[in-house]
N, C-alpha and C positions, 0 to 999 in steps of 0.2 A: 504494500500500500504506500503510495506516495502522495504528498500534499505539498503544493507550492503555488504561490500567487505572485509571480513577478520575476523580473530579470535583473534588478538592481538592488543591492543590499545597502547602498549608501556608504558614506565614509570612505570612498575610493575603492570599494570592493567591486570586483568584476561581476559578481552575481550574488544571489543569496547564499548564506552559509548553510551547509547541509547538516541536518541534525537527525540522528537515529533516535527514535522514540521507543523505549522498551516499556510495555505495559505488562505489569506483573499479574494480570488476571486474564484468563481466556473465557470467562463466564459471559454468556449473552446477557446484555443489560447491566454489565459491570459499571459501578459508580466510577471506578478509576478509568475505564475506557472513555466514559462521558467526559470526565475531567481532562483527560489527555486531548480529546477532540477540541474541547473548549480552549485549551492552552495553545494548540496548534493554530486555531482560527485567529488567535490574538498575535500570532507571529508576523502578521502583515506580509510585506514583500521582502523583509530582511532575512527570513529563514525559509528553507525548504525542508520538508520532513519525509523521512522514510520510516515506516512502521513494520518491522519484521514480525512474522508470526512465530512467537516463541513456543507455541504448543506443537509445532511441527518437529521440534528437536527431540531426538531420542534421549533417554536417561544417560547422563554421562557415564562412560565406561572407558577406562584407560586402554583396555585390550582392544576395544573397537577402534579407538583413535589410532593406536599403533598399526592396525590393519589397513587404515585409510580413512580419512575424514569423511563422515557421511554427508551427502549432498545438502540436507537442510542446514547443517552446521557450516558448510562451506559458503552457502548463501548468506548466512548471518555474518560470517567473517568478512565477506566482501562488502556488505553494507556498513559494517563498523569501520573497516579500513578506509572506506570512501568518505566517512563522516568527519566533519569538523568538530562536532561535539555530540554529546549524548544527553537525552532527557529521560529520566526514569520516573514512571508514575506507578505506584504499587499499593495494594492493600496490605494489611497486616494479618498474618496468620500466627497465632500462638506467641505473640510478642516478638515476632521476627518477620523477615521477608518471606515471600511465597517460594515454594519449591520450584515453580515455573521460572522465576527470575534467577534464583540461585543456580539452577541448572545451566542457564544461558551464560552466566558469569563464569561458571566452572569450565564450560567447554572452551571458551575463547581465551582462558588464562593458560591454556596448554597449546602445544607441548612446552616443556621447560625451555625458557629463553626466548619464547615467541609469543609473549602475552599481547594479544591484539588490543587490549584496553589501555596499555601504557600511554600516558600523556594525553588521553582524550579528556577535554574539559567536560564536566558533568554537573547536572543539577537534579535534585530529586523532589518529588511531591507525592502526596497521597491523600486519600479520602476514605472515610468510613462513616457508617451511620451512628457510631458512638462518639462520645465527647472527646476521647483521647486522639482520634483522628490520625492514626498510624505513627504516633510519636516514637514508640518503642522500635518499630520496624525501621524507621528512618535512622535512628541512632545506631542500630546494628548495621544497617547498610553503609553508613559513613565509615565504619571500621573496615568493612570489606573493601570499599572503594579506595581507602587510604593504602591498604596493602597492594591493591592492583595498580597503584601509582597514577590515579586519576585525579587531577585538580578538581576539587569539589566546591561548588559555590556554597558559602555559608549562610548568607542572608539575601533576601527574606526567606523564611521557612514557610512551607505550605502544608499545614496539618488541618485539613478541612473536615468538619462534620457536615456531611453532605446528605441532603434529602433529595428524593426523586424529582422534586419540583424546582430545585435550585439550579440544576443544569440538566437540560433535556438530553435524551440519548443522541441527538444530532449535534450536541455541543453548544447549544444556545444557553447563555447565562441569563437568568431571569432577575437577578438582584444586581443593581448598579454598583453597590459598594464592593461586592465580590468581583465583579467584572473589572473595576478599577484596580483592585488589588492584584489580580492575576495579570492585567495589562502591564502594571509596573514590574511584576516578576519577570515577564517575558522580555521586557526592555532590558532589565538587569542581566538576564540570561544571555541575550544577544551580545551585550558588552563583554560578558565573561568568556563566551566562546571566541569572540573576535580577538580578545586579549591573550587567551591562553592556548589557542589552537596551535598545532604543530605546523611549522612553515612548509614541511614536506608533504602535508596532507593533500590528496587530490582535490583540485578545484572544481566547482560546479559552474557550468556556463559555457 
């Protein structure tokens, strides 16, 4: 899935920055998928988005990797290698990140010495129906991203208590204060990626 709306990212960029969006839920009607869509729509023409299907990945198995990288993993690797930055939007499972997301992070951290995540600027967000809004999952995720050597945006933080009516399944935000907050977040994220992206990353345009 690709989303992009423009050919100029401003600030002297040849084109919009390419961002891989990792959604930590494969559930139909996922609150976090709706949140991810809303955030992508707020990227304007400065960002172009790729949304890989993490549920296509097999469960990580070192023996399988040594026999040859599976095609779904190779496709994900290609998407990440082409990305200027990464946006992770995930629910919280048992006070941690989802198995779906952890599996993707594990696959591309291998083989040893060939970590595809290294140097990719990243930001994280999450939503839940509860008041804690994925706080514990995001704190755990920050520890993982630090180990993977990914420059991680610290502020603002997005821990949303999300109702079905706040953001529609199509990514329309019904509350103006929430929309303004997420717009500011995406503006900061664009600056973060532009500042921290690797200069040898493939360009879009």
